[in-house]
C-alpha positions as CSV (number, residue, x, y, z in Angstrom):
1,M,28.8,-166.9,-203.9
2,L,30.8,-163.6,-203.1
3,T,32.2,-164.2,-199.3
4,R,31.1,-160.8,-198.0
5,T,33.5,-159.1,-195.8
6,D,32.8,-156.4,-193.2
7,P,32.4,-153.2,-195.3
8,H,33.6,-151.2,-192.5
9,H,36.8,-153.3,-192.5
10,A,38.0,-153.4,-195.8
11,Q,41.8,-153.8,-196.7
12,E,43.5,-150.6,-196.9
13,L,43.9,-148.9,-200.4
14,A,47.6,-147.6,-201.4
15,P,48.2,-143.9,-201.1
16,G,46.6,-142.0,-204.4
17,V,44.3,-145.2,-205.2
18,V,40.0,-144.1,-205.7
19,A,39.1,-147.7,-206.3
20,S,40.8,-151.2,-206.5
21,V,39.2,-154.3,-208.2
22,D,40.6,-157.8,-206.7
23,N,39.4,-160.9,-208.5
24,L,36.2,-159.7,-209.6
25,K,33.7,-162.5,-210.8
26,I,30.2,-162.0,-212.2
27,H,28.5,-165.2,-213.7
28,F,24.9,-165.5,-214.9
29,R,22.8,-168.2,-214.6
30,S,21.4,-169.0,-217.4
31,K,19.6,-172.3,-219.6
32,A,22.9,-173.7,-220.8
33,G,24.8,-173.4,-217.6
34,I,27.0,-170.8,-215.9
35,V,28.1,-167.9,-217.6
36,H,31.8,-166.7,-216.8
37,A,31.1,-163.0,-217.9
38,V,33.6,-162.1,-215.3
39,D,35.9,-163.7,-214.4
40,G,38.7,-162.7,-212.0
41,V,39.2,-159.0,-213.4
42,S,41.6,-156.9,-210.6
43,F,42.9,-153.2,-211.6
44,E,43.5,-150.0,-209.6
45,I,41.6,-146.5,-210.7
46,R,44.1,-143.8,-209.4
47,D,43.4,-140.0,-208.3
48,G,43.0,-138.1,-211.3
49,E,43.6,-140.8,-214.0
50,T,42.0,-141.8,-216.7
51,L,41.9,-145.7,-217.1
52,G,40.9,-147.1,-220.2
53,L,39.1,-150.5,-220.5
54,V,39.0,-151.8,-223.9
55,G,38.4,-154.9,-225.7
56,E,35.4,-156.5,-228.5
57,T,31.8,-157.0,-227.7
58,G,31.2,-159.2,-224.8
59,C,34.2,-159.0,-223.2
60,G,32.9,-158.0,-220.2
61,K,33.5,-154.2,-219.9
62,S,30.1,-153.0,-219.4
63,V,29.7,-155.7,-216.5
64,T,32.6,-154.5,-214.7
65,A,31.7,-150.9,-214.6
66,R,27.8,-151.7,-213.8
67,S,29.0,-153.8,-210.8
68,F,30.9,-150.7,-209.2
69,L,27.2,-149.2,-208.8
70,R,25.2,-152.8,-208.6
71,L,23.4,-152.1,-211.4
72,V,24.0,-155.8,-212.7
73,P,20.3,-157.7,-212.3
74,M,20.5,-160.2,-209.4
75,P,19.3,-162.5,-210.7
76,P,20.1,-163.8,-213.2
77,G,24.0,-162.0,-212.4
78,I,25.5,-164.0,-209.5
79,A,28.1,-161.8,-207.2
80,A,30.7,-164.9,-207.5
81,G,33.7,-163.6,-205.8
82,G,36.2,-161.0,-205.7
83,S,35.6,-157.1,-204.5
84,I,35.6,-153.3,-205.1
85,R,37.2,-151.5,-202.9
86,Y,36.6,-147.9,-202.7
87,R,38.2,-144.9,-200.3
88,D,34.6,-143.0,-199.3
89,R,36.2,-139.9,-197.9
90,D,38.3,-141.6,-195.0
91,E,37.1,-145.2,-195.0
92,V,37.4,-147.8,-197.1
93,I,34.4,-149.8,-198.1
94,D,33.6,-152.8,-200.5
95,L,30.7,-151.9,-203.4
96,L,30.3,-155.1,-203.0
97,S,29.4,-155.5,-199.6
98,V,27.9,-152.0,-198.0
99,S,24.1,-151.7,-197.4
100,D,21.8,-150.2,-200.1
101,E,21.3,-147.4,-198.5
102,R,24.7,-146.7,-198.0
103,M,25.5,-147.8,-201.8
104,R,22.5,-145.1,-202.5
105,A,24.0,-142.2,-201.2
106,I,27.3,-142.9,-203.3
107,R,25.8,-144.0,-206.7
108,G,25.4,-140.7,-208.6
109,N,27.1,-138.8,-205.8
110,R,30.8,-140.3,-205.3
111,I,30.9,-142.4,-208.5
112,A,28.4,-141.5,-211.0
113,M,28.3,-142.6,-214.6
114,I,27.7,-141.7,-218.6
115,F,25.8,-144.6,-219.9
116,Q,26.4,-145.4,-224.1
117,D,22.9,-145.1,-225.0
118,P,21.6,-141.0,-223.9
119,G,18.3,-141.6,-225.4
120,K,17.7,-144.3,-223.4
121,A,19.1,-143.3,-220.2
122,L,17.3,-140.3,-220.1
123,D,13.6,-140.5,-219.2
124,P,11.5,-139.2,-222.2
125,A,8.5,-138.0,-219.7
126,M,10.6,-135.9,-218.2
127,S,12.2,-132.2,-219.0
128,V,15.9,-131.8,-218.7
129,R,15.6,-129.6,-215.9
130,D,13.5,-132.2,-213.7
131,Q,16.2,-135.3,-214.3
132,I,19.5,-133.4,-213.5
133,A,17.3,-131.6,-210.0
134,E,16.7,-134.9,-209.3
135,V,20.3,-135.3,-208.6
136,F,20.4,-132.1,-206.6
137,F,17.5,-133.2,-204.0
138,Q,18.9,-136.3,-203.5
139,H,22.3,-135.5,-203.0
140,R,22.9,-131.8,-202.3
141,S,19.5,-131.1,-200.6
142,G,22.0,-128.5,-198.2
143,D,22.4,-126.9,-200.7
144,I,19.6,-126.4,-202.5
145,L,18.0,-124.8,-199.3
146,A,21.4,-122.6,-198.3
147,S,21.0,-121.0,-201.9
148,A,17.1,-120.4,-201.1
149,G,18.1,-118.3,-197.8
150,I,16.2,-121.3,-196.1
151,D,17.9,-122.6,-192.3
152,E,16.0,-125.9,-192.2
153,G,14.3,-128.6,-194.4
154,S,11.0,-129.0,-194.9
155,V,8.2,-130.6,-196.9
156,L,8.9,-128.3,-199.5
157,L,11.9,-130.8,-200.3
158,R,9.2,-133.5,-201.3
159,R,9.2,-134.0,-204.6
160,Q,9.8,-131.0,-205.6
161,S,12.5,-132.5,-208.6
162,G,9.2,-133.2,-211.2
163,G,6.5,-131.5,-209.7
164,R,4.7,-134.6,-208.9
165,S,3.9,-134.1,-205.2
166,R,0.2,-134.8,-204.2
167,T,-2.5,-133.1,-204.3
168,L,-2.8,-132.3,-201.2
169,E,0.5,-131.0,-201.0
170,R,0.3,-128.9,-203.8
171,A,-2.6,-127.3,-202.2
172,I,-0.5,-126.9,-198.6
173,L,2.4,-125.2,-200.7
174,S,-0.1,-123.2,-202.5
175,F,-0.7,-121.0,-199.3
176,P,1.9,-118.3,-198.0
177,P,4.6,-118.0,-196.4
178,L,4.6,-121.8,-197.9
179,R,4.0,-120.8,-201.4
180,S,7.6,-118.0,-201.1
181,R,9.8,-120.8,-199.7
182,R,8.6,-122.8,-202.6
183,D,9.5,-120.4,-205.0
184,R,12.6,-119.7,-203.7
185,I,13.6,-123.3,-203.3
186,S,12.3,-123.6,-207.1
187,A,14.5,-120.8,-208.5
188,A,17.5,-121.9,-206.4
189,V,17.1,-125.4,-208.1
190,D,16.7,-123.2,-211.5
191,T,20.0,-122.1,-211.1
192,M,22.1,-124.8,-210.3
193,V,20.4,-127.2,-212.9
194,A,21.5,-124.5,-215.1
195,D,25.1,-123.8,-214.1
196,A,25.0,-127.5,-214.5
197,L,24.3,-127.4,-218.4
198,A,26.3,-124.3,-218.8
199,E,29.5,-126.3,-217.5
200,T,29.1,-128.8,-220.6
201,Q,29.1,-125.7,-222.7
202,I,25.7,-126.1,-223.9
203,P,24.3,-122.8,-225.6
204,N,21.5,-121.2,-223.7
205,P,21.5,-123.9,-220.7
206,R,18.2,-122.3,-219.2
207,K,16.3,-122.7,-222.6
208,V,17.7,-126.4,-223.2
209,M,16.4,-127.4,-219.5
210,E,12.8,-126.6,-220.4
211,R,13.2,-129.7,-222.8
212,Y,12.4,-133.0,-223.1
213,P,14.5,-135.1,-224.6
214,H,13.8,-136.3,-227.7
215,E,13.5,-132.5,-228.5
216,L,17.9,-132.8,-228.6
217,S,20.2,-134.1,-230.9
218,G,22.5,-136.8,-229.9
219,G,25.0,-134.9,-228.5
220,M,23.2,-132.1,-226.8
221,K,21.2,-135.4,-225.2
222,Q,24.8,-136.8,-224.4
223,R,25.9,-133.4,-222.5
224,V,22.8,-133.2,-220.6
225,M,23.8,-136.8,-219.2
226,I,27.2,-135.4,-218.4
227,A,26.0,-132.7,-216.4
228,Q,24.2,-135.4,-214.2
229,A,27.0,-136.9,-213.8
230,L,29.1,-134.7,-212.4
231,A,26.5,-132.3,-210.9
232,C,27.8,-133.7,-207.5
233,N,31.5,-133.8,-208.4
234,P,32.3,-137.2,-208.0
235,D,35.2,-138.7,-207.0
236,L,34.8,-141.5,-210.1
237,L,33.4,-140.7,-213.4
238,I,32.2,-144.0,-215.2
239,A,32.1,-143.5,-219.1
240,D,30.6,-146.6,-220.8
241,E,31.4,-145.8,-224.3
242,P,30.0,-142.4,-224.6
243,T,30.6,-141.1,-227.6
244,T,29.4,-144.3,-229.3
245,A,25.9,-142.8,-231.4
246,L,27.9,-140.0,-232.1
247,D,29.5,-138.7,-235.5
248,V,33.2,-137.9,-235.5
249,T,33.2,-134.0,-234.8
250,V,30.4,-134.5,-231.8
251,Q,32.5,-137.2,-230.6
252,A,36.1,-135.2,-230.5
253,R,34.1,-132.2,-228.4
254,I,32.6,-134.7,-226.2
255,L,35.8,-136.3,-225.1
256,E,38.0,-132.8,-225.0
257,L,34.9,-131.8,-222.3
258,I,35.0,-134.5,-220.4
259,R,38.9,-134.7,-220.0
260,E,39.0,-130.3,-219.7
261,L,36.0,-131.1,-216.1
262,Q,38.2,-134.1,-215.3
263,Q,41.5,-131.7,-214.8
264,R,39.3,-129.1,-213.3
265,R,38.1,-131.6,-211.4
266,R,40.6,-134.1,-210.7
267,T,37.7,-136.7,-211.3
268,A,39.0,-140.3,-211.6
269,V,37.8,-141.6,-214.6
270,L,37.0,-145.4,-216.1
271,Y,36.5,-144.9,-219.7
272,I,35.0,-147.9,-221.3
273,S,35.6,-148.3,-225.2
274,H,37.0,-150.9,-228.2
275,D,38.2,-147.8,-230.2
276,L,41.7,-148.4,-229.9
277,S,42.5,-144.7,-231.1
278,L,40.5,-142.8,-228.8
279,V,41.6,-144.3,-225.6
280,R,45.0,-144.1,-227.0
281,R,44.5,-140.1,-226.9
282,V,42.6,-140.2,-223.7
283,C,43.8,-142.7,-221.6
284,D,46.5,-142.5,-218.9
285,R,46.8,-145.8,-218.2
286,V,44.9,-149.1,-220.7
287,A,43.6,-152.3,-219.5
288,V,43.2,-155.3,-222.4
289,M,40.5,-157.3,-221.7
290,Y,39.4,-160.7,-223.1
291,A,36.8,-163.4,-222.9
292,G,36.1,-161.4,-218.8
293,R,39.9,-161.6,-217.9
294,I,42.8,-158.5,-218.2
295,A,45.3,-159.7,-220.7
296,E,47.1,-156.8,-220.3
297,I,47.7,-153.6,-218.7
298,G,50.0,-151.0,-218.9
299,T,50.7,-147.3,-220.1
300,P,49.1,-146.3,-224.0
301,T,53.1,-146.1,-224.8
302,Q,53.7,-149.5,-223.7
303,I,50.0,-151.0,-224.9
304,F,50.8,-149.4,-228.6
305,R,54.3,-149.7,-229.0
306,D,55.3,-152.6,-227.4
307,P,52.5,-154.7,-227.0
308,L,53.3,-158.0,-224.9
309,H,49.9,-160.1,-225.2
310,P,49.2,-161.9,-228.6
311,Y,45.5,-161.1,-228.1
312,T,47.0,-157.1,-227.7
313,R,49.1,-157.9,-230.6
314,G,46.4,-159.6,-232.8
315,L,43.9,-156.7,-232.3
316,L,46.9,-153.4,-233.1
317,G,47.4,-155.8,-236.6
318,A,43.6,-155.0,-237.5
319,I,44.1,-151.7,-237.6
320,P,43.7,-150.3,-240.7
321,G,47.2,-148.8,-242.0
322,R,49.5,-148.0,-244.7
323,V,51.1,-151.5,-244.1
324,H,48.0,-153.2,-245.2
325,S,47.1,-153.4,-248.9
326,R,43.5,-152.5,-249.9
327,G,40.5,-154.3,-249.6
328,H,42.9,-157.0,-246.5
329,L,41.3,-157.2,-243.3
330,A,44.3,-158.8,-241.1
331,A,41.9,-160.6,-238.6
332,I,42.8,-162.9,-235.8
333,E,42.1,-166.8,-236.4
334,G,39.6,-168.6,-234.3
335,T,36.5,-167.9,-232.2
336,V,35.9,-166.3,-228.9
337,P,35.8,-169.0,-226.5
338,E,32.5,-170.2,-225.1
339,L,32.1,-168.8,-221.7
340,I,29.8,-171.0,-220.0
341,S,31.5,-173.1,-217.4
342,P,34.9,-172.4,-219.0
343,P,38.0,-175.1,-218.4
344,P,40.8,-173.5,-216.1
345,S,43.2,-172.7,-219.5
346,C,44.4,-170.0,-220.9
347,R,41.5,-168.1,-222.6
348,F,43.3,-167.1,-226.0
349,V,44.1,-170.9,-226.3
350,G,43.1,-172.3,-229.9
351,R,43.8,-169.0,-231.3
352,C,47.4,-168.2,-230.4
353,P,50.2,-168.4,-232.6
354,H,52.3,-169.1,-229.4
355,E,50.7,-171.6,-227.8
356,V,52.5,-174.0,-226.2
357,E,50.8,-177.2,-224.2
358,V,50.8,-175.9,-220.7
359,C,48.6,-173.1,-221.9
360,A,45.7,-175.8,-221.9
361,R,46.6,-176.3,-218.2
362,Y,47.4,-173.6,-216.4
363,D,45.3,-170.2,-216.1
364,P,47.6,-166.9,-216.4
365,L,45.7,-164.3,-214.2
366,I,47.6,-160.4,-214.1
367,S,49.5,-160.6,-210.6
368,D,50.4,-156.9,-211.2
369,T,48.3,-154.1,-211.3
370,D,50.6,-151.2,-210.8
371,A,53.6,-151.8,-214.1
372,H,53.0,-153.3,-217.6
373,D,51.5,-156.5,-217.0
374,V,50.8,-159.2,-219.1
375,A,48.3,-163.0,-218.4
376,C,50.4,-164.9,-220.9
377,F,53.4,-167.7,-220.1
378,I,55.6,-165.7,-223.0
379,H,56.8,-163.5,-220.4
380,H,55.4,-165.6,-217.0
381,P,56.8,-169.3,-217.2
382,P,54.8,-172.1,-215.8
383,P,56.2,-173.3,-212.4
384,G,58.1,-176.9,-213.0
385,P,57.0,-179.8,-210.7
386,G,57.4,-178.9,-206.9
387,V,57.7,-175.6,-207.9
388,R,55.2,-172.7,-206.3
389,P,54.5,-169.7,-209.5
390,S,55.1,-166.3,-208.4
391,Y,52.6,-165.6,-209.9
392,A,48.8,-165.3,-210.6
393,V,47.7,-168.9,-211.4
394,R,45.0,-171.2,-211.6
395,T,45.4,-175.1,-212.3
396,R,43.0,-177.5,-212.7
């Protein structure tokens, strides 16, 4: 299980680093055994940058992202090791170790997430206004009261985001002067919600905010999710394949919108995708995942023009282009390894054209997340007898 450290004495982060993932391991119990879904992942996210996390379906991208907000269900999930250090204002904390109360204050406020399917992430029984208002009531109640011209908090802030107050509360709030204050708070929230929607370039935001998710197109629902995620000006935005269900035209608009808002607010973005062309266009650095591990990390130029890992080369070689004959699909031979209690070897064993005997005995890991690095013995020769390796490696 995870070795818990004191969240108030987490190791310091390098200047300009918003969050650092160190040897993260998230496993899952199953009838067949322990599934090593994320097994030794390390990378840093810097202030204002977009870090792309790419890889095929099932490689552990979304589990890694959800771990930032502790959204991985446990059980069956197991936090088996590692840490996610985050700079919460002037204090560095481990997101895997902080209290639930502290995590609720961070989730949706300092760290926000755009989920893959807005149709499932949005509540079908609540209007757009009420869903975005929940974020403001949870994290920006002081701003609401200030906008409404009210000095102190009161019962007026209870259950306002959705009108789900109890009958007695509604009766009390119907009497002056409480009704007047309630109306001022409601008007202030309406303005904040409309401004958040306007940031995403939604036309007629005050009209849209009264609608329900089923009344909106896929692109409009995605913009609502972006407005909800950016409502509190987060330090880190996690975008989990935010354009997967959208057509090409809407995809371009959503990506342009995220980039524009990011540059304006200096928000760091963890962009998760399996679309290499999109990642190349929008990311400042790219981390390639394979079978629960980071195989390679570097800038888009380094990854796409000078790939080091055989798996990265295989991915890029599978992209259709003029060099391929019509109807030909360049595929990587073999299958993805079983992640149930995997042996301590390179995960690409059995599929790699450069495989040697040592690949089945040692387990290479990324050692430098700040440069163009690769988990491969082609570029990091294994240690000789009695020689201590100078890079991250596991043995049997």
